[in-house]
N, C-alpha and C positions, 0 to 999 in steps of 0.2 A: 504493499499499499504506500501511497505519497506521505511524503514526512515534510518536515522543513528541509529547506535546500541546505546541500552540505557540498564541500569540494572534498571528494576522497582520492588521495594518490593511490591508486590500486595497481599493480603488474599483473596482466592479464596473459594467460597463455595464447600462442596464435590459434585465430579461429573463433577464439571464444566470445568474441564482441558479434560475430557473424551468427554464432549458433543463438546467442541470447536475442539478439534482434529477429530472428525467424522462430524461436520457439518459445520465449517466455511467456508465461499465462497472463502477467501484468503488462497492459498496455503500454503505460508509461516506460515500465522498463523496458519493451521494446524498443520504443522511442529515444530513450536515451543511448542504448546500446547502438542501434545505428547511427544515432548523431554522435557517438564518440567513433564509432569505426570509420565513419567519414573524415572526421577531423583529424582521427591519427593519420589515416591515409593521405590526406593532403598535406600535414604537416612534414611527412615523410618524402612525399611529391616534391614539395618545394623545396625541402633542404636536399635533394638528390639521391634520397636513401630509398632500399626497397620498399614498395608499398604494396597494399593488398587490394588493387583495383579489381582483381574478379572477386573477391569476398564482397566488397561494396555492390558490385553488379549484382551478385547472386542474391544478396541481403535484399536489396530494392525491388528485384524480381520476385520473391516471395513474399514482399509487403505488397505489391501491386496485387497478389492474389487474393489479399483481402480487402479490394476495394469497395468491393459492392456492400459488403459488412457495414464499413465505415469509412465513408468517401474523405471526409474531412481528416479524419485522423492520418489516413493514407497519404492525402497530400501533404500534411505539415510533417510527417516523418521523412517523406522522400526529399524534402528541398535541403538541397548542400547547405552548409554553414554559409554566411555571408563572408565577403573579403575582409571587412575589419573584424569580424570575431575570429576569422583565423590569423590575421595580425596581432590582435591581443594574445595568443598563444604562443607567439614566436618571441624570442630575445631580441633577434635582429630581422626588421620588416624589410621585406623585398617586394613592394606592390606588383612591379611587374610579372615576377615569378609567382605569386598568389594569383593574380588574374588568370596568367597563361595554365596554371596546372588546374585551378578549378574550373575553368572552360573547358580543358582537355578531359576531365571526369565527367564532367556535364555531357561531352558530345559522346564519349564511351557509355556512358548509362543510356543517352537517347538511343544511339546506335544499337546497341545491344538487347533493349525492348521497344524497338520501333511499333513492330505489329501492337504491343500491348498499348502502346501509346495512342496509336490509332483507334485502337478499339474501345480505349477509354473516353476518348472524344466523342464516339457514336453513342454509348452510354451514358455519359452525362448531360446531355442536352435537358437543358429543363427548361420551363416558362420564364421570363424574365421577371414576371410580376410574383412569381413563388417565394418567399421569403422564408418557407420553413427550414428548418435546419439541413435535412436531407438535401434538398435543392442547394441550398449555400455550399454544403460540402461537395455534390457534385460539380457546382461553377469553381469551386478551388482546385479539384481534381483534374478538370477539364482545362483551365487555366496554365497547370502543371503540365499537362500532356503537351499543351501547345509549345510551350516554351521548350520540352525535350525535343519535341520535333525541330524545333528551331534550333538546338542544339546538335542534334544529329545531321544538320545541313539536308533536310528533306527537300527535295526538288519542287514538291508540289505545295510547300507549306504558304505561299501566298494564295494559291486557290482555296486551300482550308482555313486560312485566316479569315478571307473575305466571306467565306460561308459560315464561319462562326459569327462573325460580325452581323451579318444578315439574318442569321437566326435570333441573334439577341434584340433585335430591332422589332420582331413580331410578337 
């Protein structure tokens, strides 16, 4: 269960964060594990060290499998940490490296799961006037899917974005 925020310096075995992100029965713990895995991977990449890119891609793929149950949670959990947050995790900040590596990971995630992102766009269409929590979650997840297709350099992205825009106007 959730308690007051703490900062714990924990050494984990390789693959533990990915396993927790996919299997923990507490959704907050899954979110935290996935975020920690992404941070750990990005900080390693930025420093030029080996990183767990495949583990992040796999963990996000597993998380996307739960999109129908809780789209808002999945959308929030799958967003990469911001560039400024990554800079806060480093002693020496290299903004160019942070942007480059974050964008590279985003591109890898987008390309690896491109069919899933496309399917989510189709499933996440809601009526613009629907302000229910489910509809808001679907719109958030649809926005993430659109961003990931952009990151994947999908050649038909302009047409997809235009369709999304037109659907939001009706």
